[in-house]
CHARMM internal coordinates of N, CA and C (Angstrom, degrees):
IC EDIT
DIST 1 N 1 CA 1.4601
DIST 1 CA 1 C 1.5198
ANGL 1 N 1 CA 1 C 108.66
DIST 1 C 2 N 1.2948
ANGL 1 CA 1 C 2 N 114.97
DIHE 1 N 1 CA 1 C 2 N 142.88
DIST 2 N 2 CA 1.4579
ANGL 1 C 2 N 2 CA 119.36
DIHE 1 CA 1 C 2 N 2 CA 172.04
DIST 2 CA 2 C 1.5236
ANGL 2 N 2 CA 2 C 108.10
DIHE 1 C 2 N 2 CA 2 C -68.83
DIST 2 C 3 N 1.2948
ANGL 2 CA 2 C 3 N 116.15
DIHE 2 N 2 CA 2 C 3 N 165.58
DIST 3 N 3 CA 1.4549
ANGL 2 C 3 N 3 CA 118.97
DIHE 2 CA 2 C 3 N 3 CA 179.39
DIST 3 CA 3 C 1.5200
ANGL 3 N 3 CA 3 C 110.47
DIHE 2 C 3 N 3 CA 3 C -60.48
DIST 3 C 4 N 1.3217
ANGL 3 CA 3 C 4 N 115.41
DIHE 3 N 3 CA 3 C 4 N 151.09
DIST 4 N 4 CA 1.4626
ANGL 3 C 4 N 4 CA 120.19
DIHE 3 CA 3 C 4 N 4 CA 179.59
DIST 4 CA 4 C 1.5226
ANGL 4 N 4 CA 4 C 109.93
DIHE 3 C 4 N 4 CA 4 C -68.65
DIST 4 C 5 N 1.3198
ANGL 4 CA 4 C 5 N 115.25
DIHE 4 N 4 CA 4 C 5 N 146.94
DIST 5 N 5 CA 1.4597
ANGL 4 C 5 N 5 CA 120.49
DIHE 4 CA 4 C 5 N 5 CA 175.37
DIST 5 CA 5 C 1.5303
ANGL 5 N 5 CA 5 C 109.32
DIHE 4 C 5 N 5 CA 5 C -79.50
DIST 5 C 6 N 1.3181
ANGL 5 CA 5 C 6 N 115.28
DIHE 5 N 5 CA 5 C 6 N 168.87
DIST 6 N 6 CA 1.4576
ANGL 5 C 6 N 6 CA 119.81
DIHE 5 CA 5 C 6 N 6 CA 178.04
DIST 6 CA 6 C 1.5258
ANGL 6 N 6 CA 6 C 110.60
DIHE 5 C 6 N 6 CA 6 C -60.07
DIST 6 C 7 N 1.3156
ANGL 6 CA 6 C 7 N 117.08
DIHE 6 N 6 CA 6 C 7 N -41.56
DIST 7 N 7 CA 1.4731
ANGL 6 C 7 N 7 CA 120.99
DIHE 6 CA 6 C 7 N 7 CA 179.17
DIST 7 CA 7 C 1.5209
ANGL 7 N 7 CA 7 C 111.28
DIHE 6 C 7 N 7 CA 7 C -64.03
DIST 7 C 8 N 1.3393
ANGL 7 CA 7 C 8 N 117.10
DIHE 7 N 7 CA 7 C 8 N -38.74
DIST 8 N 8 CA 1.4658
ANGL 7 C 8 N 8 CA 120.55
DIHE 7 CA 7 C 8 N 8 CA 178.82
DIST 8 CA 8 C 1.5322
ANGL 8 N 8 CA 8 C 110.82
DIHE 7 C 8 N 8 CA 8 C -67.42
DIST 8 C 9 N 1.3471
ANGL 8 CA 8 C 9 N 116.98
DIHE 8 N 8 CA 8 C 9 N -41.02
DIST 9 N 9 CA 1.4639
ANGL 8 C 9 N 9 CA 120.01
DIHE 8 CA 8 C 9 N 9 CA 175.83
DIST 9 CA 9 C 1.5199
ANGL 9 N 9 CA 9 C 110.92
DIHE 8 C 9 N 9 CA 9 C -62.12
DIST 9 C 10 N 1.3365
ANGL 9 CA 9 C 10 N 117.03
DIHE 9 N 9 CA 9 C 10 N -42.54
DIST 10 N 10 CA 1.4593
ANGL 9 C 10 N 10 CA 120.86
DIHE 9 CA 9 C 10 N 10 CA 178.63
DIST 10 CA 10 C 1.5280
ANGL 10 N 10 CA 10 C 110.75
DIHE 9 C 10 N 10 CA 10 C -60.14
DIST 10 C 11 N 1.3349
ANGL 10 CA 10 C 11 N 116.19
DIHE 10 N 10 CA 10 C 11 N -45.64
DIST 11 N 11 CA 1.4719
ANGL 10 C 11 N 11 CA 120.51
DIHE 10 CA 10 C 11 N 11 CA 179.63
DIST 11 CA 11 C 1.5268
ANGL 11 N 11 CA 11 C 110.75
DIHE 10 C 11 N 11 CA 11 C -64.09
DIST 11 C 12 N 1.3299
ANGL 11 CA 11 C 12 N 117.02
DIHE 11 N 11 CA 11 C 12 N -40.68
DIST 12 N 12 CA 1.4607
ANGL 11 C 12 N 12 CA 121.08
DIHE 11 CA 11 C 12 N 12 CA 179.09
DIST 12 CA 12 C 1.5208
ANGL 12 N 12 CA 12 C 111.30
DIHE 11 C 12 N 12 CA 12 C -65.96
DIST 12 C 13 N 1.3228
ANGL 12 CA 12 C 13 N 116.84
DIHE 12 N 12 CA 12 C 13 N -44.25
DIST 13 N 13 CA 1.4635
ANGL 12 C 13 N 13 CA 120.39
DIHE 12 CA 12 C 13 N 13 CA 177.95
DIST 13 CA 13 C 1.5246
ANGL 13 N 13 CA 13 C 111.37
DIHE 12 C 13 N 13 CA 13 C -63.16
DIST 13 C 14 N 1.3214
ANGL 13 CA 13 C 14 N 117.15
DIHE 13 N 13 CA 13 C 14 N -39.02
DIST 14 N 14 CA 1.4661
ANGL 13 C 14 N 14 CA 120.86
DIHE 13 CA 13 C 14 N 14 CA 177.53
DIST 14 CA 14 C 1.5283
ANGL 14 N 14 CA 14 C 110.13
DIHE 13 C 14 N 14 CA 14 C -65.41
DIST 14 C 15 N 1.3325
ANGL 14 CA 14 C 15 N 117.25
DIHE 14 N 14 CA 14 C 15 N -38.93
DIST 15 N 15 CA 1.4690
ANGL 14 C 15 N 15 CA 120.91
DIHE 14 CA 14 C 15 N 15 CA 177.54
DIST 15 CA 15 C 1.5257
ANGL 15 N 15 CA 15 C 110.75
DIHE 14 C 15 N 15 CA 15 C -63.74
DIST 15 C 16 N 1.3359
ANGL 15 CA 15 C 16 N 117.17
DIHE 15 N 15 CA 15 C 16 N -37.71
DIST 16 N 16 CA 1.4690
ANGL 15 C 16 N 16 CA 120.50
DIHE 15 CA 15 C 16 N 16 CA 177.63
DIST 16 CA 16 C 1.5243
ANGL 16 N 16 CA 16 C 109.77
DIHE 15 C 16 N 16 CA 16 C -65.24
DIST 16 C 17 N 1.3093
ANGL 16 CA 16 C 17 N 117.15
DIHE 16 N 16 CA 16 C 17 N -46.80
DIST 17 N 17 CA 1.4632
ANGL 16 C 17 N 17 CA 121.60
DIHE 16 CA 16 C 17 N 17 CA -178.74
DIST 17 CA 17 C 1.5282
ANGL 17 N 17 CA 17 C 111.45
DIHE 16 C 17 N 17 CA 17 C -63.17
DIST 17 C 18 N 1.3448
ANGL 17 CA 17 C 18 N 116.53
DIHE 17 N 17 CA 17 C 18 N -45.07
DIST 18 N 18 CA 1.4621
ANGL 17 C 18 N 18 CA 121.34
DIHE 17 CA 17 C 18 N 18 CA -175.18
DIST 18 CA 18 C 1.5300
ANGL 18 N 18 CA 18 C 113.63
DIHE 17 C 18 N 18 CA 18 C -86.55
DIST 18 C 19 N 1.3331
ANGL 18 CA 18 C 19 N 117.86
DIHE 18 N 18 CA 18 C 19 N -8.15
DIST 19 N 19 CA 1.4606
ANGL 18 C 19 N 19 CA 120.31
DIHE 18 CA 18 C 19 N 19 CA -178.16
DIST 19 CA 19 C 1.5178
ANGL 19 N 19 CA 19 C 112.74
DIHE 18 C 19 N 19 CA 19 C 70.97
DIST 19 C 20 N 1.3285
ANGL 19 CA 19 C 20 N 117.00
DIHE 19 N 19 CA 19 C 20 N 29.61
DIST 20 N 20 CA 1.4689
ANGL 19 C 20 N 20 CA 121.56
DIHE 19 CA 19 C 20 N 20 CA -179.74
DIST 20 CA 20 C 1.5223
ANGL 20 N 20 CA 20 C 110.66
DIHE 19 C 20 N 20 CA 20 C -79.80
DIST 20 C 21 N 1.3039
ANGL 20 CA 20 C 21 N 115.37
DIHE 20 N 20 CA 20 C 21 N 151.71
DIST 21 N 21 CA 1.4642
ANGL 20 C 21 N 21 CA 120.43
DIHE 20 CA 20 C 21 N 21 CA 175.89
DIST 21 CA 21 C 1.5178
ANGL 21 N 21 CA 21 C 110.12
DIHE 20 C 21 N 21 CA 21 C -75.87
DIST 21 C 22 N 1.3315
ANGL 21 CA 21 C 22 N 115.26
DIHE 21 N 21 CA 21 C 22 N 149.51
DIST 22 N 22 CA 1.4522
ANGL 21 C 22 N 22 CA 121.25
DIHE 21 CA 21 C 22 N 22 CA 173.83
DIST 22 CA 22 C 1.5228
ANGL 22 N 22 CA 22 C 108.64
DIHE 21 C 22 N 22 CA 22 C -128.92
DIST 22 C 23 N 1.3175
ANGL 22 CA 22 C 23 N 115.30
DIHE 22 N 22 CA 22 C 23 N 151.68
DIST 23 N 23 CA 1.4648
ANGL 22 C 23 N 23 CA 122.05
DIHE 22 CA 22 C 23 N 23 CA 175.36
DIST 23 CA 23 C 1.5229
ANGL 23 N 23 CA 23 C 106.88
DIHE 22 C 23 N 23 CA 23 C -105.49
DIST 23 C 24 N 1.3167
ANGL 23 CA 23 C 24 N 115.84
DIHE 23 N 23 CA 23 C 24 N 123.51
DIST 24 N 24 CA 1.4610
ANGL 23 C 24 N 24 CA 121.59
DIHE 23 CA 23 C 24 N 24 CA 179.02
DIST 24 CA 24 C 1.5150
ANGL 24 N 24 CA 24 C 107.80
DIHE 23 C 24 N 24 CA 24 C -118.43
DIST 24 C 25 N 1.3224
ANGL 24 CA 24 C 25 N 116.36
DIHE 24 N 24 CA 24 C 25 N 129.24
DIST 25 N 25 CA 1.4605
ANGL 24 C 25 N 25 CA 121.68
DIHE 24 CA 24 C 25 N 25 CA 174.41
DIST 25 CA 25 C 1.5208
ANGL 25 N 25 CA 25 C 107.73
DIHE 24 C 25 N 25 CA 25 C -106.56
DIST 25 C 26 N 1.3355
ANGL 25 CA 25 C 26 N 115.35
DIHE 25 N 25 CA 25 C 26 N 125.61
DIST 26 N 26 CA 1.4584
ANGL 25 C 26 N 26 CA 121.23
DIHE 25 CA 25 C 26 N 26 CA 178.39
DIST 26 CA 26 C 1.5119
ANGL 26 N 26 CA 26 C 108.81
DIHE 25 C 26 N 26 CA 26 C -140.60
DIST 26 C 27 N 1.3225
ANGL 26 CA 26 C 27 N 116.18
DIHE 26 N 26 CA 26 C 27 N 119.92
DIST 27 N 27 CA 1.4664
ANGL 26 C 27 N 27 CA 122.56
DIHE 26 CA 26 C 27 N 27 CA 178.82
DIST 27 CA 27 C 1.5278
ANGL 27 N 27 CA 27 C 112.82
DIHE 26 C 27 N 27 CA 27 C 50.52
DIST 27 C 28 N 1.3215
ANGL 27 CA 27 C 28 N 116.53
DIHE 27 N 27 CA 27 C 28 N 43.80
DIST 28 N 28 CA 1.4590
ANGL 27 C 28 N 28 CA 121.31
DIHE 27 CA 27 C 28 N 28 CA 176.28
DIST 28 CA 28 C 1.5127
ANGL 28 N 28 CA 28 C 115.49
DIHE 27 C 28 N 28 CA 28 C 82.46
DIST 28 C 29 N 1.3237
ANGL 28 CA 28 C 29 N 117.87
DIHE 28 N 28 CA 28 C 29 N 2.54
DIST 29 N 29 CA 1.4626
ANGL 28 C 29 N 29 CA 121.81
DIHE 28 CA 28 C 29 N 29 CA -179.71
DIST 29 CA 29 C 1.5184
ANGL 29 N 29 CA 29 C 109.18
DIHE 28 C 29 N 29 CA 29 C -113.26
DIST 29 C 30 N 1.3283
ANGL 29 CA 29 C 30 N 115.67
DIHE 29 N 29 CA 29 C 30 N 136.22
DIST 30 N 30 CA 1.4624
ANGL 29 C 30 N 30 CA 120.50
DIHE 29 CA 29 C 30 N 30 CA 177.37
DIST 30 CA 30 C 1.5182
ANGL 30 N 30 CA 30 C 109.40
DIHE 29 C 30 N 30 CA 30 C -99.12
DIST 30 C 31 N 1.3204
ANGL 30 CA 30 C 31 N 115.87
DIHE 30 N 30 CA 30 C 31 N 132.16
DIST 31 N 31 CA 1.4549
ANGL 30 C 31 N 31 CA 122.41
DIHE 30 CA 30 C 31 N 31 CA 175.11
DIST 31 CA 31 C 1.5220
ANGL 31 N 31 CA 31 C 107.44
DIHE 30 C 31 N 31 CA 31 C -116.59
DIST 31 C 32 N 1.3240
ANGL 31 CA 31 C 32 N 117.16
DIHE 31 N 31 CA 31 C 32 N 127.26
DIST 32 N 32 CA 1.4662
ANGL 31 C 32 N 32 CA 121.43
DIHE 31 CA 31 C 32 N 32 CA 171.62
DIST 32 CA 32 C 1.5180
ANGL 32 N 32 CA 32 C 105.17
DIHE 31 C 32 N 32 CA 32 C -105.72
DIST 32 C 33 N 1.3308
ANGL 32 CA 32 C 33 N 116.03
DIHE 32 N 32 CA 32 C 33 N 113.10
DIST 33 N 33 CA 1.4538
ANGL 32 C 33 N 33 CA 121.04
DIHE 32 CA 32 C 33 N 33 CA -173.53
DIST 33 CA 33 C 1.5175
ANGL 33 N 33 CA 33 C 110.27
DIHE 32 C 33 N 33 CA 33 C -139.86
DIST 33 C 34 N 1.3139
ANGL 33 CA 33 C 34 N 115.58
DIHE 33 N 33 CA 33 C 34 N 168.82
DIST 34 N 34 CA 1.4582
ANGL 33 C 34 N 34 CA 122.00
DIHE 33 CA 33 C 34 N 34 CA 174.57
DIST 34 CA 34 C 1.5313
ANGL 34 N 34 CA 34 C 106.94
DIHE 33 C 34 N 34 CA 34 C -109.52
DIST 34 C 35 N 1.3284
ANGL 34 CA 34 C 35 N 118.00
DIHE 34 N 34 CA 34 C 35 N 116.61
DIST 35 N 35 CA 1.4629
ANGL 34 C 35 N 35 CA 119.94
DIHE 34 CA 34 C 35 N 35 CA -179.65
DIST 35 CA 35 C 1.5271
ANGL 35 N 35 CA 35 C 110.71
DIHE 34 C 35 N 35 CA 35 C -73.19
DIST 35 C 36 N 1.3243
ANGL 35 CA 35 C 36 N 116.26
DIHE 35 N 35 CA 35 C 36 N 140.33
DIST 36 N 36 CA 1.4619
ANGL 35 C 36 N 36 CA 120.00
DIHE 35 CA 35 C 36 N 36 CA 179.28
DIST 36 CA 36 C 1.5256
ANGL 36 N 36 CA 36 C 112.91
DIHE 35 C 36 N 36 CA 36 C -117.56
DIST 36 C 37 N 1.3438
ANGL 36 CA 36 C 37 N 116.77
DIHE 36 N 36 CA 36 C 37 N -24.90
DIST 37 N 37 CA 1.4631
ANGL 36 C 37 N 37 CA 119.13
DIHE 36 CA 36 C 37 N 37 CA -176.91
DIST 37 CA 37 C 1.5237
ANGL 37 N 37 CA 37 C 110.03
DIHE 36 C 37 N 37 CA 37 C -162.86
DIST 37 C 38 N 1.3169
ANGL 37 CA 37 C 38 N 116.32
DIHE 37 N 37 CA 37 C 38 N 143.61
DIST 38 N 38 CA 1.4553
ANGL 37 C 38 N 38 CA 123.36
DIHE 37 CA 37 C 38 N 38 CA 172.80
DIST 38 CA 38 C 1.5191
ANGL 38 N 38 CA 38 C 106.26
DIHE 37 C 38 N 38 CA 38 C -117.28
DIST 38 C 39 N 1.3361
ANGL 38 CA 38 C 39 N 117.41
DIHE 38 N 38 CA 38 C 39 N 122.51
DIST 39 N 39 CA 1.4571
ANGL 38 C 39 N 39 CA 120.55
DIHE 38 CA 38 C 39 N 39 CA -176.46
DIST 39 CA 39 C 1.5230
ANGL 39 N 39 CA 39 C 110.57
DIHE 38 C 39 N 39 CA 39 C -146.14
DIST 39 C 40 N 1.3139
ANGL 39 CA 39 C 40 N 115.67
DIHE 39 N 39 CA 39 C 40 N 177.25
DIST 40 N 40 CA 1.4554
ANGL 39 C 40 N 40 CA 122.14
DIHE 39 CA 39 C 40 N 40 CA 176.25
DIST 40 CA 40 C 1.5288
ANGL 40 N 40 CA 40 C 107.69
DIHE 39 C 40 N 40 CA 40 C -106.56
DIST 40 C 41 N 1.3349
ANGL 40 CA 40 C 41 N 116.13
DIHE 40 N 40 CA 40 C 41 N 124.99
DIST 41 N 41 CA 1.4611
ANGL 40 C 41 N 41 CA 122.35
DIHE 40 CA 40 C 41 N 41 CA 177.77
DIST 41 CA 41 C 1.5197
ANGL 41 N 41 CA 41 C 107.24
DIHE 40 C 41 N 41 CA 41 C -125.55
DIST 41 C 42 N 1.3171
ANGL 41 CA 41 C 42 N 116.00
DIHE 41 N 41 CA 41 C 42 N 117.15
DIST 42 N 42 CA 1.4598
ANGL 41 C 42 N 42 CA 122.08
DIHE 41 CA 41 C 42 N 42 CA -179.43
DIST 42 CA 42 C 1.5337
ANGL 42 N 42 CA 42 C 112.10
DIHE 41 C 42 N 42 CA 42 C 50.99
DIST 42 C 43 N 1.3334
ANGL 42 CA 42 C 43 N 115.54
DIHE 42 N 42 CA 42 C 43 N 42.97
DIST 43 N 43 CA 1.4588
ANGL 42 C 43 N 43 CA 120.99
DIHE 42 CA 42 C 43 N 43 CA 176.81
DIST 43 CA 43 C 1.5183
ANGL 43 N 43 CA 43 C 115.68
DIHE 42 C 43 N 43 CA 43 C 79.59
DIST 43 C 44 N 1.3324
ANGL 43 CA 43 C 44 N 118.01
DIHE 43 N 43 CA 43 C 44 N 6.03
DIST 44 N 44 CA 1.4699
ANGL 43 C 44 N 44 CA 121.98
DIHE 43 CA 43 C 44 N 44 CA 179.50
DIST 44 CA 44 C 1.5220
ANGL 44 N 44 CA 44 C 109.35
DIHE 43 C 44 N 44 CA 44 C -120.99
DIST 44 C 45 N 1.3457
ANGL 44 CA 44 C 45 N 116.09
DIHE 44 N 44 CA 44 C 45 N 144.54
DIST 45 N 45 CA 1.4635
ANGL 44 C 45 N 45 CA 119.80
DIHE 44 CA 44 C 45 N 45 CA 176.15
DIST 45 CA 45 C 1.5185
ANGL 45 N 45 CA 45 C 108.90
DIHE 44 C 45 N 45 CA 45 C -72.88
DIST 45 C 46 N 1.3154
ANGL 45 CA 45 C 46 N 115.62
DIHE 45 N 45 CA 45 C 46 N 123.97
DIST 46 N 46 CA 1.4601
ANGL 45 C 46 N 46 CA 121.51
DIHE 45 CA 45 C 46 N 46 CA -179.09
DIST 46 CA 46 C 1.5228
ANGL 46 N 46 CA 46 C 109.17
DIHE 45 C 46 N 46 CA 46 C -117.11
DIST 46 C 47 N 1.3054
ANGL 46 CA 46 C 47 N 115.30
DIHE 46 N 46 CA 46 C 47 N 136.72
DIST 47 N 47 CA 1.4475
ANGL 46 C 47 N 47 CA 122.03
DIHE 46 CA 46 C 47 N 47 CA 178.76
DIST 47 CA 47 C 1.5272
ANGL 47 N 47 CA 47 C 107.90
DIHE 46 C 47 N 47 CA 47 C -110.07
DIST 47 C 48 N 1.3240
ANGL 47 CA 47 C 48 N 116.03
DIHE 47 N 47 CA 47 C 48 N 110.55
DIST 48 N 48 CA 1.4588
ANGL 47 C 48 N 48 CA 120.98
DIHE 47 CA 47 C 48 N 48 CA 176.78
DIST 48 CA 48 C 1.5204
ANGL 48 N 48 CA 48 C 107.51
DIHE 47 C 48 N 48 CA 48 C -81.78
DIST 48 C 49 N 1.3241
ANGL 48 CA 48 C 49 N 116.45
DIHE 48 N 48 CA 48 C 49 N 129.44
DIST 49 N 49 CA 1.4655
ANGL 48 C 49 N 49 CA 121.41
DIHE 48 CA 48 C 49 N 49 CA -176.96
DIST 49 CA 49 C 1.5178
ANGL 49 N 49 CA 49 C 110.11
DIHE 48 C 49 N 49 CA 49 C -136.00
DIST 49 C 50 N 1.3359
ANGL 49 CA 49 C 50 N 114.84
DIHE 49 N 49 CA 49 C 50 N 168.34
DIST 50 N 50 CA 1.4649
ANGL 49 C 50 N 50 CA 119.18
DIHE 49 CA 49 C 50 N 50 CA 170.69
DIST 50 CA 50 C 1.5229
ANGL 50 N 50 CA 50 C 108.79
DIHE 49 C 50 N 50 CA 50 C -139.08
DIST 50 C 51 N 1.3103
ANGL 50 CA 50 C 51 N 114.72
DIHE 50 N 50 CA 50 C 51 N 149.21
DIST 51 N 51 CA 1.4580
ANGL 50 C 51 N 51 CA 121.24
DIHE 50 CA 50 C 51 N 51 CA -179.80
DIST 51 CA 51 C 1.5278
ANGL 51 N 51 CA 51 C 108.11
DIHE 50 C 51 N 51 CA 51 C -72.55
DIST 51 C 52 N 1.3289
ANGL 51 CA 51 C 52 N 119.03
DIHE 51 N 51 CA 51 C 52 N 132.72
DIST 52 N 52 CA 1.4651
ANGL 51 C 52 N 52 CA 120.84
DIHE 51 CA 51 C 52 N 52 CA -175.27
DIST 52 CA 52 C 1.5232
ANGL 52 N 52 CA 52 C 114.88
DIHE 51 C 52 N 52 CA 52 C -66.28
DIST 52 C 53 N 1.3193
ANGL 52 CA 52 C 53 N 117.91
DIHE 52 N 52 CA 52 C 53 N -24.07
DIST 53 N 53 CA 1.4595
ANGL 52 C 53 N 53 CA 119.97
DIHE 52 CA 52 C 53 N 53 CA -177.89
DIST 53 CA 53 C 1.5230
ANGL 53 N 53 CA 53 C 112.39
DIHE 52 C 53 N 53 CA 53 C -97.05
DIST 53 C 54 N 1.3290
ANGL 53 CA 53 C 54 N 116.58
DIHE 53 N 53 CA 53 C 54 N -47.94
DIST 54 N 54 CA 1.4629
ANGL 53 C 54 N 54 CA 120.63
DIHE 53 CA 53 C 54 N 54 CA -174.97
DIST 54 CA 54 C 1.5143
ANGL 54 N 54 CA 54 C 113.65
DIHE 53 C 54 N 54 CA 54 C -90.60
DIST 54 C 55 N 1.3388
ANGL 54 CA 54 C 55 N 117.33
DIHE 54 N 54 CA 54 C 55 N -23.16
DIST 55 N 55 CA 1.4509
ANGL 54 C 55 N 55 CA 121.08
DIHE 54 CA 54 C 55 N 55 CA -176.89
DIST 55 CA 55 C 1.5221
ANGL 55 N 55 CA 55 C 113.70
DIHE 54 C 55 N 55 CA 55 C 81.06
DIST 55 C 56 N 1.3425
ANGL 55 CA 55 C 56 N 117.27
DIHE 55 N 55 CA 55 C 56 N 1.93
DIST 56 N 56 CA 1.4633
ANGL 55 C 56 N 56 CA 120.99
DIHE 55 CA 55 C 56 N 56 CA 178.37
DIST 56 CA 56 C 1.5228
ANGL 56 N 56 CA 56 C 109.77
DIHE 55 C 56 N 56 CA 56 C -62.13
DIST 56 C 57 N 1.3424
ANGL 56 CA 56 C 57 N 114.96
DIHE 56 N 56 CA 56 C 57 N 140.35
DIST 57 N 57 CA 1.4550
ANGL 56 C 57 N 57 CA 119.96
DIHE 56 CA 56 C 57 N 57 CA 179.50
DIST 57 CA 57 C 1.5192
ANGL 57 N 57 CA 57 C 110.82
DIHE 56 C 57 N 57 CA 57 C -91.18
DIST 57 C 58 N 1.3362
ANGL 57 CA 57 C 58 N 115.67
DIHE 57 N 57 CA 57 C 58 N 146.00
DIST 58 N 58 CA 1.4558
ANGL 57 C 58 N 58 CA 122.35
DIHE 57 CA 57 C 58 N 58 CA -179.07
DIST 58 CA 58 C 1.5186
ANGL 58 N 58 CA 58 C 107.67
DIHE 57 C 58 N 58 CA 58 C -145.37
DIST 58 C 59 N 1.3294
ANGL 58 CA 58 C 59 N 116.68
DIHE 58 N 58 CA 58 C 59 N 132.18
DIST 59 N 59 CA 1.4591
ANGL 58 C 59 N 59 CA 121.39
DIHE 58 CA 58 C 59 N 59 CA 175.29
DIST 59 CA 59 C 1.5141
ANGL 59 N 59 CA 59 C 108.69
DIHE 58 C 59 N 59 CA 59 C -105.96
DIST 59 C 60 N 1.3164
ANGL 59 CA 59 C 60 N 115.96
DIHE 59 N 59 CA 59 C 60 N 124.69
DIST 60 N 60 CA 1.4559
ANGL 59 C 60 N 60 CA 122.36
DIHE 59 CA 59 C 60 N 60 CA 178.54
DIST 60 CA 60 C 1.5240
ANGL 60 N 60 CA 60 C 108.59
DIHE 59 C 60 N 60 CA 60 C -118.02
DIST 60 C 61 N 1.3195
ANGL 60 CA 60 C 61 N 116.26
DIHE 60 N 60 CA 60 C 61 N 136.73
DIST 61 N 61 CA 1.4535
ANGL 60 C 61 N 61 CA 121.08
DIHE 60 CA 60 C 61 N 61 CA 178.74
DIST 61 CA 61 C 1.5228
ANGL 61 N 61 CA 61 C 108.90
DIHE 60 C 61 N 61 CA 61 C -91.68
DIST 61 C 62 N 1.3262
ANGL 61 CA 61 C 62 N 115.95
DIHE 61 N 61 CA 61 C 62 N 130.84
DIST 62 N 62 CA 1.4511
ANGL 61 C 62 N 62 CA 121.86
DIHE 61 CA 61 C 62 N 62 CA -174.60
DIST 62 CA 62 C 1.5267
ANGL 62 N 62 CA 62 C 111.41
DIHE 61 C 62 N 62 CA 62 C -59.15
DIST 62 C 63 N 1.3267
ANGL 62 CA 62 C 63 N 117.93
DIHE 62 N 62 CA 62 C 63 N -35.57
DIST 63 N 63 CA 1.4643
ANGL 62 C 63 N 63 CA 119.03
DIHE 62 CA 62 C 63 N 63 CA -178.43
DIST 63 CA 63 C 1.5296
ANGL 63 N 63 CA 63 C 113.34
DIHE 62 C 63 N 63 CA 63 C -74.19
DIST 63 C 64 N 1.3290
ANGL 63 CA 63 C 64 N 118.25
DIHE 63 N 63 CA 63 C 64 N -9.70
DIST 64 N 64 CA 1.4726
ANGL 63 C 64 N 64 CA 122.66
DIHE 63 CA 63 C 64 N 64 CA 175.22
DIST 64 CA 64 C 1.5272
ANGL 64 N 64 CA 64 C 112.38
DIHE 63 C 64 N 64 CA 64 C -92.55
DIST 64 C 65 N 1.3160
ANGL 64 CA 64 C 65 N 116.85
DIHE 64 N 64 CA 64 C 65 N -11.58
DIST 65 N 65 CA 1.4626
ANGL 64 C 65 N 65 CA 122.81
DIHE 64 CA 64 C 65 N 65 CA -172.23
DIST 65 CA 65 C 1.5242
ANGL 65 N 65 CA 65 C 110.41
DIHE 64 C 65 N 65 CA 65 C -86.53
DIST 65 C 66 N 1.3284
ANGL 65 CA 65 C 66 N 116.57
DIHE 65 N 65 CA 65 C 66 N 138.73
DIST 66 N 66 CA 1.4656
ANGL 65 C 66 N 66 CA 121.55
DIHE 65 CA 65 C 66 N 66 CA 175.91
DIST 66 CA 66 C 1.5225
ANGL 66 N 66 CA 66 C 110.95
DIHE 65 C 66 N 66 CA 66 C -82.99
DIST 66 C 67 N 1.3288
ANGL 66 CA 66 C 67 N 117.89
DIHE 66 N 66 CA 66 C 67 N -49.52
DIST 67 N 67 CA 1.4731
ANGL 66 C 67 N 67 CA 121.75
DIHE 66 CA 66 C 67 N 67 CA 177.69
DIST 67 CA 67 C 1.5221
ANGL 67 N 67 CA 67 C 110.29
DIHE 66 C 67 N 67 CA 67 C -145.30
DIST 67 C 68 N 1.3186
ANGL 67 CA 67 C 68 N 115.22
DIHE 67 N 67 CA 67 C 68 N 152.68
DIST 68 N 68 CA 1.4575
ANGL 67 C 68 N 68 CA 122.61
DIHE 67 CA 67 C 68 N 68 CA 174.18
DIST 68 CA 68 C 1.5207
ANGL 68 N 68 CA 68 C 106.87
DIHE 67 C 68 N 68 CA 68 C -131.61
DIST 68 C 69 N 1.3366
ANGL 68 CA 68 C 69 N 116.65
DIHE 68 N 68 CA 68 C 69 N 126.67
DIST 69 N 69 CA 1.4596
ANGL 68 C 69 N 69 CA 121.72
DIHE 68 CA 68 C 69 N 69 CA 178.65
DIST 69 CA 69 C 1.5248
ANGL 69 N 69 CA 69 C 108.50
DIHE 68 C 69 N 69 CA 69 C -133.82
DIST 69 C 70 N 1.3330
ANGL 69 CA 69 C 70 N 116.42
DIHE 69 N 69 CA 69 C 70 N 136.45
DIST 70 N 70 CA 1.4517
ANGL 69 C 70 N 70 CA 121.04
DIHE 69 CA 69 C 70 N 70 CA 175.16
DIST 70 CA 70 C 1.5220
ANGL 70 N 70 CA 70 C 107.83
DIHE 69 C 70 N 70 CA 70 C -78.29
DIST 70 C 71 N 1.3309
ANGL 70 CA 70 C 71 N 116.96
DIHE 70 N 70 CA 70 C 71 N 131.38
DIST 71 N 71 CA 1.4642
ANGL 70 C 71 N 71 CA 122.28
DIHE 70 CA 70 C 71 N 71 CA 178.47
DIST 71 CA 71 C 1.5260
ANGL 71 N 71 CA 71 C 106.97
DIHE 70 C 71 N 71 CA 71 C -86.30
DIST 71 C 72 N 1.3072
ANGL 71 CA 71 C 72 N 116.23
DIHE 71 N 71 CA 71 C 72 N 119.58
DIST 72 N 72 CA 1.4671
ANGL 71 C 72 N 72 CA 120.28
DIHE 71 CA 71 C 72 N 72 CA -178.05
DIST 72 CA 72 C 1.4947
ANGL 72 N 72 CA 72 C 111.27
DIHE 71 C 72 N 72 CA 72 C -104.67
END
COOR INIT
IC SEED 1 N 1 CA 1 C
IC BUILD
């Protein structure tokens, strides 16, 4: 994925603050998760998330993601 635009970062940050679900597509798989934190891990942007039903935590790297959309 190309780097996120300013509008995409704003939407992602708002989703983190509000606890909104996001849809992430990575390598043909869709993940519906709740983002909890955006940080840098070993020089890569990492998105800490949790599954809305099970509460399982998942870390996704932004540069591995094909698309990110806020679920409204």
